[in-house]
C-alpha positions in Angstrom: -123.8 60.5 183.9 -121.3 59.4 181.2 -117.6 59.4 181.9 -116.0 62.7 180.7 -113.5 60.7 178.7 -116.2 59.0 176.7 -117.0 60.5 173.3 -120.3 62.2 172.8 -123.1 59.8 171.9 -123.8 61.9 168.7 -120.3 61.3 167.3 -120.6 57.5 167.9 -124.1 57.6 166.4 -122.7 59.3 163.2 -120.1 56.5 163.1 -123.0 54.0 163.1 -124.8 56.0 160.4 -121.7 56.2 158.2 -121.2 52.4 158.5 -124.8 51.8 157.7 -125.3 54.1 154.7 -123.4 52.9 151.7 -123.5 53.9 148.1 -126.2 51.2 147.6 -128.7 53.7 148.9 -128.8 55.1 145.4 -130.2 51.8 144.2 -132.9 51.4 146.7 -135.6 53.3 144.8 -135.1 50.9 141.9 -134.6 47.6 143.8 -137.5 48.2 146.2 -139.4 51.0 144.3 -141.0 48.6 141.8 -143.1 47.4 144.8 -144.4 51.0 145.3 -143.9 53.5 148.0 -146.0 51.9 150.8 -144.7 48.3 150.5 -141.2 49.6 150.3 -141.5 51.9 153.3 -143.1 49.2 155.4 -140.4 46.7 154.4 -137.6 49.2 155.3 -139.1 50.0 158.7 -139.4 46.2 159.4 -135.8 45.6 158.3 -134.6 48.4 160.5 -136.4 47.0 163.5 -135.1 43.5 162.9 -131.5 44.7 162.5 -131.7 47.0 165.5 -133.0 44.1 167.6 -130.1 41.9 166.7 -127.7 44.8 167.2 -129.1 45.2 170.7 -128.5 41.4 171.3 -124.9 41.6 170.1 -124.3 44.7 172.2 -125.7 42.9 175.3 -123.4 40.0 174.7 -120.3 42.3 174.5 -121.3 44.1 177.7 -121.9 40.9 179.6 -118.4 39.6 178.6 -116.7 43.0 179.0 -113.8 41.6 181.1 -112.4 40.0 177.9 -112.9 43.2 175.8 -114.4 40.8 173.2 -115.0 41.3 169.5 -117.9 39.5 167.8 -116.0 36.2 167.3 -115.2 36.0 171.0 -118.8 36.8 171.9 -120.1 34.1 169.6 -117.7 31.6 171.2 -118.9 32.4 174.7 -122.5 32.2 173.6 -122.6 29.4 171.0 -119.3 27.4 171.7 -116.3 26.8 169.6 -118.3 25.7 166.5 -120.3 28.9 166.6 -117.2 30.9 166.9 -115.5 29.4 163.8 -118.7 29.6 161.7 -119.1 33.2 162.7 -115.5 34.1 162.2 -115.3 32.6 158.7 -118.5 34.3 157.6 -117.3 37.5 159.3 -114.0 37.5 157.4 -115.5 36.8 154.0 -118.1 39.5 154.7 -115.7 42.2 155.8 -113.0 41.5 153.2 -115.7 41.3 150.5 -117.0 44.7 151.5 -113.6 46.3 151.5 -112.9 45.0 148.0 -116.2 46.3 146.8 -115.6 49.7 148.4 -112.1 50.0 146.9 -113.4 49.1 143.5 -116.4 51.4 143.9 -114.4 54.3 145.1 -111.9 54.0 142.2 -114.9 53.8 139.8 -116.5 57.0 141.1 -113.2 58.9 141.0 -112.4 57.7 137.5 -115.8 58.9 136.4 -115.5 62.3 138.2 -112.0 63.0 136.8 -112.6 61.3 133.4 -109.5 59.2 133.9 -110.5 55.6 133.4 -106.9 54.8 132.5 -105.7 55.9 135.9 -108.1 53.7 137.8 -105.4 51.7 139.7 -103.6 54.9 140.9 -107.0 56.4 141.9 -107.7 53.3 143.9 -104.3 53.5 145.6 -105.0 57.2 146.5 -108.5 56.3 147.8 -107.0 53.4 149.8 -104.3 55.6 151.3 -106.8 58.1 152.6 -109.5 55.7 153.9 -107.1 53.1 155.4 -105.0 55.9 156.9 -108.0 57.4 158.7 -108.9 53.9 159.9 -105.4 53.1 161.2 -104.5 56.4 162.7 -107.0 56.1 165.6 -110.6 56.4 166.7 -110.1 60.1 167.6 -109.3 61.0 164.0 -112.1 58.8 162.8 -114.6 60.6 164.9 -113.5 64.0 163.6 -113.2 63.0 160.0 -116.5 61.0 160.0 -118.4 63.9 161.4 -117.2 66.1 158.5 -117.7 63.4 155.9 -121.3 62.9 157.2 -121.9 66.6 156.9 -120.7 66.7 153.3 -122.7 63.6 152.5 -125.8 65.2 154.0 -125.2 68.3 151.8 -124.9 66.1 148.6 -128.0 64.2 149.7 -129.9 67.5 150.2 -129.0 68.5 146.6 -130.4 65.2 145.3 -133.6 65.6 147.2 -134.0 69.2 146.2 -133.7 68.3 142.5 -136.3 65.6 143.0 -138.7 68.1 144.6 -139.0 69.9 141.3 -140.6 66.9 139.6 -142.6 65.7 142.7 -145.9 64.0 141.8 -147.8 62.6 144.8 -149.9 60.4 142.5 -146.8 58.2 141.8 -146.7 57.2 145.4 -150.1 55.5 145.3 -149.0 52.5 143.3 -148.4 49.2 145.2 -147.3 45.8 144.0 -146.3 43.6 147.0 -145.1 40.8 144.6 -141.7 42.6 144.3 -141.0 42.6 148.0 -139.7 39.0 148.3 -136.9 39.7 145.8 -136.0 43.1 147.4 -136.2 42.1 151.1 -132.6 40.6 151.3 -131.2 43.8 149.8 -133.2 46.0 152.1 -131.9 44.1 155.1 -128.4 44.5 153.8 -128.9 48.2 153.7 -129.3 48.3 157.5 -126.2 46.3 158.3 -124.2 48.1 161.0 -123.4 45.4 163.5 -119.7 45.2 162.6 -119.1 48.6 164.2 -120.9 47.6 167.5 -117.7 46.3 169.3 -116.0 49.7 168.6 -119.0 51.6 169.8 -119.4 49.4 172.9 -115.8 49.7 174.0 -115.6 53.4 173.3 -118.7 54.2 175.3 -117.4 52.2 178.3 -119.8 49.3 178.1 -122.6 51.6 179.2 -125.8 49.9 177.9 -127.9 53.0 177.9 -125.4 55.1 176.0 -124.6 52.4 173.5 -128.2 51.7 172.7 -128.9 55.4 172.4 -126.0 55.6 169.8 -127.3 52.6 167.9 -130.9 53.8 167.9 -129.9 57.3 166.8 -127.3 56.2 164.2 -129.6 53.7 162.6 -132.5 56.1 162.9 -130.6 58.7 160.9 -129.9 56.0 158.3 -133.5 55.1 158.1 -134.5 58.7 157.6 -132.0 59.0 154.8 -133.5 55.9 153.1 -137.1 56.9 153.6 -136.7 60.5 152.3 -134.6 59.4 149.3 -137.1 56.6 148.5 -140.1 59.0 148.6 -138.3 61.7 146.7 -137.1 59.4 143.9 -140.4 57.5 143.5 -142.4 60.7 143.3 -140.0 62.2 140.7 -139.8 59.2 138.5 -142.5 57.5 136.3 -142.7 53.7 136.5 -142.3 53.2 132.8 -141.7 55.2 129.6 -139.3 55.6 126.7 -135.6 56.2 127.2 -133.8 56.0 130.5 -135.9 58.3 132.6 -138.1 55.7 134.4 -137.8 53.0 137.1 -138.3 50.0 134.8 -135.5 51.1 132.6 -133.1 51.4 135.5 -134.3 48.0 136.8 -133.7 46.4 133.4 -130.2 48.0 133.0 -129.1 47.5 136.7 -128.6 51.3 137.1 -128.8 53.4 140.3 -131.6 55.9 140.6 -129.4 58.8 139.7 -129.3 57.7 136.1 -133.1 57.8 135.4 -133.4 61.0 137.5 -130.7 62.7 135.5 -132.4 61.6 132.3 -135.9 62.5 133.5 -134.9 65.9 134.9 -132.3 66.7 132.3 -129.9 67.5 135.1 -126.1 67.0 135.2 -126.3 68.2 138.8 -128.2 65.0 139.8 -125.4 62.9 138.4 -122.5 64.9 139.9 -124.2 65.2 143.3 -125.0 61.5 143.2 -121.4 60.6 142.5 -120.3 62.9 145.3 -122.8 61.3 147.7 -121.7 57.8 146.5 -118.0 58.6 147.1 -118.7 60.0 150.6 -120.9 57.0 151.5 -118.3 54.5 150.3 -115.6 56.4 152.3 -117.6 56.4 155.6 -118.5 52.8 155.1 -114.9 51.8 154.4 -113.7 53.4 157.5 -116.3 51.7 159.7 -115.7 48.3 158.1 -111.9 48.8 158.3 -112.0 49.6 162.1 -114.2 46.5 162.6 -111.8 44.3 160.7 -108.8 45.5 162.7 -110.8 44.9 165.9 -111.5 41.3 164.7 -107.8 40.6 164.2 -106.9 42.3 167.4 -109.3 40.1 169.3 -108.1 36.9 167.5 -104.4 37.6 167.9 -104.5 38.9 171.4 -101.0 38.8 172.9 -99.2 38.9 169.6 -97.0 41.8 168.4 -99.6 43.8 166.7 -98.3 47.3 165.8 -97.9 46.6 162.1 -99.4 43.1 161.8 -103.0 44.1 162.5 -103.2 46.8 159.8 -101.4 44.6 157.3 -103.8 41.7 157.9 -106.8 44.0 157.7 -106.0 46.1 154.6 -103.3 44.3 152.5 -105.5 41.4 151.2 -108.4 43.5 150.0 -106.1 46.0 148.3 -104.2 43.3 146.4 -107.4 41.6 145.4 -109.1 44.8 144.3 -106.0 45.8 142.2 -105.5 42.4 140.6 -109.0 41.2 140.3 -111.5 44.1 140.6 -114.5 41.8 139.8 -113.4 38.8 141.8 -116.0 39.2 144.5 -118.8 40.2 142.2 -120.7 36.9 142.3 -119.6 36.1 145.9 -120.9 39.4 147.2 -124.4 38.5 146.2 -124.2 35.6 148.6 -122.3 37.7 151.2 -124.9 40.3 151.1 -128.0 38.2 151.6 -126.3 35.2 153.1 -123.5 36.2 155.4 -125.2 39.2 156.8 -128.5 37.4 157.5 -126.6 34.4 159.0 -124.2 36.5 161.1 -126.3 39.4 162.1 -129.8 37.8 161.9 -130.0 34.1 162.6 -127.1 33.8 165.1 -128.1 36.8 167.3 -131.7 35.5 167.3 -130.5 32.1 168.5 -128.4 33.7 171.2 -131.5 35.7 172.4 -133.7 32.6 172.5 -131.1 30.7 174.5 -131.2 33.5 177.2 -135.0 34.0 176.9 -136.0 30.9 178.9 -136.6 33.0 182.0 -138.1 36.0 180.1 -141.8 36.8 179.8 -143.8 35.2 177.0 -143.9 38.3 174.8 -140.1 38.5 174.8 -139.8 34.9 173.8 -142.3 35.5 171.0 -140.3 38.4 169.8 -137.2 36.2 169.6 -139.0 33.5 167.7 -140.6 36.1 165.3 -137.1 37.5 164.5 -135.7 34.1 163.9 -138.6 33.2 161.6 -138.2 36.5 159.7 -134.5 36.0 159.2 -135.0 32.4 158.1 -137.5 33.5 155.5 -135.1 36.2 154.2 -132.3 33.6 154.0 -134.5 31.3 152.0 -135.5 34.1 149.7 -131.8 34.8 149.1 -131.1 31.0 148.4 -134.0 31.0 146.0 -132.6 34.0 144.1 -129.1 32.5 144.0 -130.5 29.2 142.7 -132.4 31.0 140.0 -135.8 29.9 141.5 -136.9 33.5 141.9 -136.2 36.7 139.8 -133.1 38.5 141.1 -133.3 42.2 141.4 -130.2 44.5 141.0 -127.9 44.2 144.0 -126.2 46.8 146.1 -122.8 45.2 145.5 -123.4 45.1 141.7 -123.9 48.9 141.8 -120.7 49.5 143.7 -118.6 47.8 141.1 -120.3 49.3 138.0 -120.4 53.1 138.5 -118.7 53.6 135.1 -122.1 53.0 133.6 -123.0 56.5 134.8 
């Protein structure tokens, strides 16, 4: 029986979902849809299983070292030594700060589009920052309440998108399959299931209860997976692969556009664009809050014993705000590497190594599962390196979409 002071598992699961589902969901039908429905669906389920596995490994590390109330950096130190901690900490900081810069830029872009006020973009960014950072700083209780409402609104906007797609649903479009597109899309698909940064918060808030924590992670990521699968099937069944104008998948792929653009053109619907923008803004907001809480937790763990009332929020939120205001495209190239590199390294390769170190006394199937996860993440890392080096065709990236909403 859970402690009465612990929050309901559902609320923590929604926090996991909000952190997982970002505005990049609108790009998945294009980035993975060229492969066809079946290859994309299988790849998404595989990515979800891999990321849930490493999430469980990180959760187990945090529970075993609960006496120190660790964050991810401390857990990495205790499992992989000082070198592992510094490698993980550096990657973690670049990853989290990069995401916050992208979310601020993306949020301001969506708001400027909705209000037709491109000239007021810096002020809209400040307003967006004040709301999202304020929710993050005020406390987890407010986050739980706000996140539940934000998730409800996001679900309603998502339902409108799916409903509009249903009017043009053609099952025959789901039969196409081209597995050759999966290698370029796999790093992006893995990034879509990144939720591990919120695990320390969920772990502490649920009292280091393994069963409750895993239930929250499974439910939260499962809801995100359901979002992705429903949206993918709906968009692919509503859009032709090719054609004239913007109302097809190949045009969106060529122009680096989210799926709402070809859908709006194909269906002749302004509702698709508006609901897509609303969904994007809500998805960015929930993701910003989850990442912001994680970044404050990181600095709290690193600066334990220091005077932290104002220092922690300042360290967490001032740098990304300044960077986003002064250089809104500063992280554009770096985020490609952060997405497929830092995420796979931090939340794929390192947790797999931690699991294998502890798997010596485990049954053979468990060891094989660890080696399989390590192999899969190593392949995904190589695919990202090949893309960044120009040795393989690069598909549109989630981060690119966040910073280019004005194209809508």
